[in-house]
C-alpha positions in Angstrom: 71.4 -62.7 -39.9 70.8 -59.5 -41.5 69.2 -60.9 -44.5 66.5 -62.6 -42.4 65.9 -59.4 -40.7 65.3 -57.7 -43.7 62.9 -60.4 -45.0 60.9 -60.2 -41.7 60.7 -56.3 -41.8 59.4 -56.7 -45.6 57.3 -59.6 -45.1 55.4 -57.5 -42.0 55.2 -54.6 -44.3 53.4 -56.7 -47.0 51.3 -58.4 -44.5 50.1 -54.9 -43.1 49.4 -54.0 -46.6 47.5 -56.9 -47.3 45.4 -56.1 -44.4 44.9 -52.6 -45.6 44.0 -53.2 -48.9 41.5 -56.4 -48.1 39.5 -53.4 -45.9 39.5 -51.1 -48.6 38.3 -53.3 -51.1 35.2 -54.8 -48.9 34.7 -51.5 -48.3 34.7 -50.6 -52.0 32.4 -53.4 -52.7 29.7 -52.4 -50.1 29.5 -49.2 -52.1 28.9 -50.9 -55.6 27.6 -54.4 -55.0 26.6 -54.9 -58.4 28.7 -53.6 -61.1 27.1 -52.7 -64.4 28.2 -54.7 -67.8 29.6 -51.1 -69.0 31.7 -50.7 -65.9 33.0 -55.0 -66.2 34.0 -54.7 -70.0 35.9 -51.2 -69.2 37.8 -53.3 -66.7 38.4 -55.9 -68.9 39.6 -53.8 -72.0 41.9 -52.0 -69.9 43.5 -55.2 -68.9 43.6 -56.3 -72.4 45.3 -53.0 -73.0 47.7 -52.9 -70.8 49.1 -56.6 -71.7 49.3 -55.6 -75.4 51.0 -52.5 -74.4 53.7 -54.4 -72.5 54.1 -57.7 -74.6 57.9 -56.7 -74.8 58.5 -56.4 -71.2 56.3 -59.3 -70.1 58.6 -61.7 -72.5 61.7 -60.3 -71.1 61.0 -60.5 -67.5 59.8 -63.8 -67.3 62.7 -65.3 -69.5 65.0 -63.3 -67.0 62.8 -65.3 -64.0 63.7 -68.9 -65.4 67.3 -67.6 -66.8 65.8 -68.8 -70.0 62.2 -69.3 -70.9 61.4 -69.4 -74.4 59.5 -66.4 -75.5 57.4 -68.6 -78.3 56.5 -70.2 -75.3 55.2 -67.4 -73.2 53.5 -66.0 -76.2 51.8 -69.6 -76.5 51.1 -70.6 -73.4 50.7 -67.2 -71.4 49.9 -64.1 -73.3 47.7 -65.4 -75.9 45.5 -67.4 -74.0 45.2 -64.3 -71.8 44.2 -62.2 -74.3 42.0 -64.6 -75.9 40.5 -65.6 -72.6 39.5 -61.7 -72.2 38.0 -61.7 -75.7 35.7 -64.4 -75.2 34.4 -63.1 -71.7 33.7 -59.5 -73.8 32.1 -61.4 -76.1 29.8 -63.6 -74.0 29.7 -61.3 -70.8 25.9 -59.5 -71.5 24.6 -63.2 -71.7 26.4 -64.6 -68.8 25.1 -61.3 -66.6 21.2 -62.2 -67.3 18.7 -63.9 -64.7 18.0 -67.3 -66.1 14.4 -68.1 -65.8 13.5 -71.2 -64.1 10.3 -73.5 -64.0 7.5 -72.9 -61.5 5.4 -75.8 -60.6 1.7 -75.5 -60.7 1.5 -75.7 -57.1 3.2 -72.3 -56.6 1.4 -70.6 -59.6 1.1 -67.5 -60.2 4.7 -66.9 -59.7 8.0 -66.6 -61.2 11.4 -68.2 -60.6 14.7 -66.7 -61.8 18.6 -67.0 -60.9 20.4 -63.7 -60.5 24.2 -63.8 -60.8 25.8 -61.6 -58.0 29.5 -60.8 -57.6 30.8 -62.4 -54.3 33.0 -59.9 -53.0 36.3 -59.6 -52.6 38.2 -62.6 -54.2 41.6 -63.7 -53.8 43.9 -65.6 -56.1 47.2 -67.5 -55.2 49.3 -67.4 -58.4 52.1 -70.2 -58.7 55.8 -69.6 -60.6 55.3 -71.8 -63.6 53.0 -69.6 -65.8 53.1 -66.5 -63.5 51.3 -64.2 -66.1 48.5 -66.6 -67.6 47.8 -68.4 -63.9 47.1 -64.9 -62.8 45.4 -63.1 -65.6 42.9 -66.1 -66.2 41.3 -65.9 -62.7 41.6 -62.1 -62.7 39.5 -62.1 -65.9 37.0 -64.4 -64.7 36.6 -62.5 -61.3 36.4 -59.4 -63.0 33.8 -60.2 -65.5 31.6 -61.5 -62.6 31.8 -58.0 -60.8 34.4 -58.9 -58.1 37.1 -56.8 -56.3 40.4 -58.8 -56.5 43.6 -59.5 -54.7 46.7 -61.5 -56.1 49.3 -63.1 -54.4 52.2 -63.7 -56.9 55.1 -66.4 -56.5 58.2 -65.3 -54.7 60.0 -67.4 -56.9 59.3 -65.3 -59.9 60.4 -62.1 -58.0 60.8 -60.0 -61.5 57.5 -60.9 -63.2 55.6 -60.1 -59.9 56.8 -56.8 -59.5 56.2 -56.3 -62.9 52.6 -57.7 -62.9 52.3 -55.2 -59.7 53.6 -52.5 -61.4 51.0 -52.8 -64.4 48.3 -53.5 -62.2 49.0 -50.2 -60.2 48.9 -48.2 -63.4 45.7 -49.7 -64.6 43.5 -50.2 -61.4 42.8 -48.5 -58.1 44.1 -50.7 -55.4 40.3 -51.2 -54.1 39.5 -52.9 -57.2 42.7 -54.8 -58.2 45.9 -55.3 -56.0 48.8 -57.5 -56.1 50.8 -58.7 -53.3 54.4 -60.1 -53.2 56.5 -61.7 -50.5 57.7 -64.6 -48.7 55.9 -67.9 -48.1 54.9 -66.3 -44.5 52.9 -63.4 -46.6 51.1 -66.4 -48.7 50.0 -68.0 -45.4 48.5 -64.8 -44.3 47.0 -63.9 -47.3 45.2 -67.7 -47.3 43.9 -66.9 -43.7 42.2 -63.7 -44.9 38.4 -63.9 -45.1 37.8 -64.0 -48.9 34.5 -64.5 -50.4 36.3 -66.8 -52.5 39.9 -67.8 -52.8 41.4 -69.6 -55.7 44.8 -71.3 -55.3 47.0 -73.0 -58.2 50.0 -75.4 -56.8 51.1 -78.7 -55.3 48.6 -80.8 -53.6 50.9 -80.2 -50.3 50.3 -76.6 -49.9 46.8 -76.8 -51.4 45.9 -78.9 -48.3 47.5 -75.8 -46.1 45.4 -73.4 -47.9 42.3 -75.0 -47.6 42.8 -75.5 -44.0 43.2 -71.8 -43.7 40.2 -70.9 -45.8 37.8 -73.3 -43.4 38.7 -71.1 -40.8 36.6 -68.4 -42.2 34.3 -70.7 -44.2 35.6 -69.3 -47.5 35.0 -71.4 -50.4 38.2 -72.3 -52.3 38.8 -73.7 -55.9 41.9 -75.7 -56.0 43.9 -76.4 -59.0 46.5 -78.9 -58.0 48.1 -81.2 -60.5 49.0 -84.9 -59.6 50.4 -87.5 -62.3 48.8 -87.4 -65.4 49.1 -90.2 -67.8 49.4 -90.6 -71.3 47.7 -93.9 -72.8 49.3 -95.1 -76.3 47.0 -97.7 -77.6 48.0 -100.7 -79.5 47.6 -99.7 -82.9 47.7 -95.7 -83.0 50.7 -94.4 -85.7 53.6 -94.3 -82.8 55.0 -91.2 -84.6 51.6 -89.4 -83.6 51.6 -90.3 -80.4 55.5 -89.9 -79.8 55.3 -86.1 -81.6 52.4 -84.8 -79.2 53.5 -86.5 -76.1 57.3 -84.8 -76.8 55.6 -81.4 -77.3 53.4 -81.7 -74.2 56.1 -82.7 -71.8 59.0 -80.4 -73.4 57.2 -77.3 -73.5 58.1 -75.2 -70.3 60.6 -78.0 -69.6 57.6 -80.1 -68.2 56.9 -77.5 -65.6 53.7 -77.7 -66.4 50.5 -79.1 -64.1 48.8 -80.9 -67.1 52.3 -81.8 -68.6 52.1 -85.9 -69.3 53.5 -87.3 -66.3 53.9 -90.8 -67.5 53.2 -93.0 -70.6 51.2 -96.1 -70.4 52.7 -98.1 -73.8 51.8 -101.7 -74.7 54.9 -103.8 -73.9 55.3 -104.9 -77.2 55.9 -100.9 -78.1 58.0 -99.5 -75.8 61.1 -99.5 -77.8 59.4 -98.0 -80.8 58.2 -95.5 -78.1 61.7 -94.5 -77.3 63.0 -94.4 -80.8 60.2 -92.3 -82.4 60.1 -90.1 -79.4 63.9 -89.4 -79.5 63.1 -88.4 -83.6 60.4 -86.1 -82.7 62.2 -84.6 -80.0 65.2 -83.9 -82.0 62.8 -82.7 -84.6 61.7 -79.9 -82.2 64.9 -79.3 -80.2 68.0 -80.2 -82.1 70.0 -78.7 -79.4 69.5 -77.5 -75.9 72.1 -75.6 -74.3 72.1 -72.6 -76.2 68.7 -72.8 -77.9 66.5 -70.0 -76.6 63.4 -72.5 -77.7 64.1 -74.8 -74.6 63.4 -73.3 -71.1 65.2 -73.7 -68.1 64.2 -75.4 -64.8 62.9 -72.3 -62.6 65.7 -72.4 -59.9 68.7 -74.6 -58.3 66.0 -76.0 -55.9 63.6 -77.6 -58.4 66.8 -78.3 -60.8 68.3 -80.6 -57.8 65.1 -82.2 -57.1 64.9 -83.4 -60.6 68.3 -84.5 -60.4 67.4 -86.4 -57.1 64.8 -88.0 -58.8 67.0 -89.7 -61.5 69.3 -90.6 -59.1 66.9 -92.4 -57.1 65.5 -94.2 -60.2 68.9 -95.4 -61.4 69.8 -96.6 -58.0 66.7 -98.6 -57.9 67.2 -100.4 -61.3 65.4 -97.9 -63.8 66.9 -97.7 -67.2 67.2 -93.9 -67.8 67.5 -92.2 -71.4 68.9 -89.0 -71.9 67.4 -87.2 -74.9 70.1 -84.8 -75.8 70.0 -84.6 -79.5 73.4 -82.7 -79.8 75.1 -84.8 -76.9 75.9 -81.3 -75.3 77.3 -80.9 -71.6 74.3 -80.1 -69.8 75.7 -80.0 -66.1 78.1 -77.2 -66.5 76.7 -73.6 -65.6 73.2 -74.3 -67.0 69.8 -75.2 -65.5 68.6 -76.8 -68.6 67.8 -80.2 -68.3 67.0 -82.5 -71.2 64.2 -84.9 -71.4 64.9 -88.1 -69.4 62.9 -91.4 -70.4 62.4 -93.7 -67.4 62.1 -97.5 -68.3 61.3 -100.2 -66.1 59.8 -97.7 -63.5 58.5 -99.7 -60.4 56.0 -98.1 -57.7 59.2 -97.5 -55.3 60.6 -94.7 -57.5 59.9 -91.1 -56.5 59.4 -90.7 -60.1 56.1 -92.8 -59.7 55.3 -91.3 -56.4 55.5 -87.7 -56.4 54.2 -85.3 -59.5 57.4 -84.8 -61.5 56.8 -81.4 -62.8 60.0 -81.3 -64.9 61.3 -83.1 -68.2 61.4 -86.7 -67.1 58.9 -89.1 -68.4 58.5 -92.6 -66.8 57.3 -95.3 -69.3 55.2 -98.3 -67.9 54.5 -101.1 -70.1 50.8 -102.8 -70.1 49.3 -105.9 -71.9 45.8 -104.9 -72.5 44.0 -101.7 -72.3 41.9 -102.6 -69.2 45.2 -103.4 -67.6 46.0 -99.5 -68.3 42.8 -98.4 -67.1 43.0 -100.4 -63.6 46.5 -98.8 -63.4 45.3 -95.5 -63.5 42.2 -96.1 -61.3 44.5 -97.2 -58.4 46.5 -93.9 -58.2 44.8 -90.7 -57.1 42.7 -88.9 -59.5 44.9 -87.0 -62.4 44.3 -83.2 -63.6 44.3 -84.5 -67.2 44.3 -87.7 -69.0 45.4 -88.3 -72.5 44.8 -91.3 -74.9 46.2 -92.0 -78.2 44.3 -93.9 -80.5 41.9 -93.5 -83.3 39.2 -96.3 -82.9 36.2 -94.7 -81.7 34.9 -97.5 -79.3 37.8 -97.5 -77.3 38.4 -93.9 -76.9 34.8 -94.3 -75.3 36.0 -97.1 -73.2 38.9 -95.0 -71.8 36.2 -92.0 -71.3 33.9 -93.8 -69.4 36.1 -96.1 -67.4 38.3 -93.3 -66.0 38.3 -89.9 -63.8 40.3 -87.2 -64.5 39.8 -83.3 -64.1 40.2 -82.9 -68.2 40.8 -85.1 -71.2 42.6 -85.0 -74.3 42.0 -87.7 -77.2 44.7 -87.6 -79.2 46.5 -84.3 -78.2 48.2 -83.0 -75.0 47.4 -79.8 -73.2 45.2 -78.2 -75.7 42.2 -78.7 -73.4 43.2 -76.0 -71.1 43.3 -73.6 -74.2 39.5 -73.9 -75.0 37.7 -70.9 -73.8 34.4 -72.7 -73.9 35.6 -76.0 -71.9 35.7 -75.7 -68.0 39.2 -76.1 -66.4 39.6 -77.7 -62.8 40.7 -80.9 -61.1 38.9 -83.7 -59.2 39.8 -85.5 -55.8 43.5 -85.1 -55.3 44.1 -82.9 -58.4 41.9 -80.2 -57.1 38.3 -79.3 -56.6 36.3 -76.4 -58.7 36.9 -75.2 -62.0 36.9 -71.8 -64.1 37.6 -70.4 -67.8 34.9 -68.9 -69.7 31.4 -69.2 -68.5 32.8 -71.6 -65.7 34.8 -68.8 -64.5 32.0 -66.5 -64.1 29.7 -68.8 -62.0 32.5 -70.0 -59.9 33.1 -66.1 -58.6 29.5 -65.4 -58.7 26.6 -66.5 -56.2 23.8 -67.8 -57.8 20.8 -66.4 -56.1 17.4 -68.1 -56.3 14.6 -65.7 -56.3 10.8 -66.7 -56.1 8.4 -64.1 -56.7 4.9 -63.4 -56.6 2.5 -60.6 -56.5 -0.8 -59.9 -54.9 -2.9 -63.4 -55.5 -1.3 -65.7 -52.8 -2.4 -69.4 -53.7 -0.1 -70.5 -51.1 -2.9 -69.8 -48.6 -4.6 -72.8 -49.8 -2.5 -75.2 -47.7 -2.2 -72.6 -44.7 -3.7 -73.8 -41.5 -6.1 -75.1 -40.0 -5.3 -78.2 -41.7 -7.7 -81.2 -42.7 -9.9 -78.9 -45.1 -11.3 -80.2 -48.1 -8.9 -78.0 -50.1 -6.0 -79.4 -48.4 -7.4 -82.9 -49.2 -7.7 -82.0 -52.8 -4.1 -80.9 -52.7 -2.6 -83.8 -51.4 -4.5 -85.9 -53.9 -3.1 -84.0 -57.0 0.7 -83.5 -55.8 1.6 -86.4 -53.6 1.2 -89.4 -56.2 
């Protein structure tokens, strides 16, 4: 009872703080609606400096929230792409900010057409728990590059990281430029209901629907990065060691707690056992042990751990063959939230592992007889955030590319499309809407303002009333054909 009262009191404070900061940022934007290139680049450089200066603290804090998060994974998947994203924006921002010239039809000459890229205003970013640094910094970089004010709602499931990022932001930026909000689900709901000029949410599809519903009340445009069940197709002739190695990497990093992790494998029926054997070999090479291995990340909390165990129990009860990949045969159920990768064979549609995004180290394997059967299987499902195809035959690569839909795709790799600064990242359909990273991030957080400009001579008067003149007839003859 006391804990609930304390939480409600703290939530009320955070909601009040959110409202106050939101108004401060709106007023600050009114005072400076078009920050200069110098201002924007300095903001990005300040962000980069504080990240580099606090590298050790960031690694330790994220590790603490997970109980064990591989520090190398944090470097590879969070800090490095954050810094590289800043570097890329700094290199290209001058070009991004320049108005783009557009064609003017002879019908409207003499005149000019340009598109000016204006900051939207106050941007809201809602951050999930699985990559708390990168999924805060990535959108922040894009929003600052575009000249916006930014409010960030961190996840309550990574309290230590959320507190650290709040501290780093507060020591780097004035709160009317960038501010961090912490708090429980009620604070997040209030955050989503604010009349932001743009709202970016990364998280589950179910919560994404709530965020979009709240944003709709204010006609706030949204970017939703949601996830879904991302398939990996193994072709009939790709070397299995190549496919299994890269799938194992994509599934094992962050213990599968990645929105673009391979969610299930489509494998030729006569190659399933070969895949199992090769996956076991490749995984053991990367992780010869698990329990005390700092390279292998734990599940974020007990709730998520029990959810994943429930998926495995459900699959077993419904007839699946569940294979635990535990190279050292360690006891993993005694005081640890580390969960070995489990391959689920004979997975069927009535199993939870084939219904929900898994978001953990469980990998169903579905057999197919020909490539079009695999493609049809994917197309029968909601469109995924990512799709992975393994095969070196170019015509078949192109066949899969043209006959499927997904937010993004890798051919003969997993995850790496997300790390490409010059590729947009985003979902499609059930896996989200909108995109960011690189120039697309700048455009997402900018208003492309169309400006048609003419000077003293007015060619438009030739179509003014009264109508039916010879000039009108000549214009119609020239341009309606």
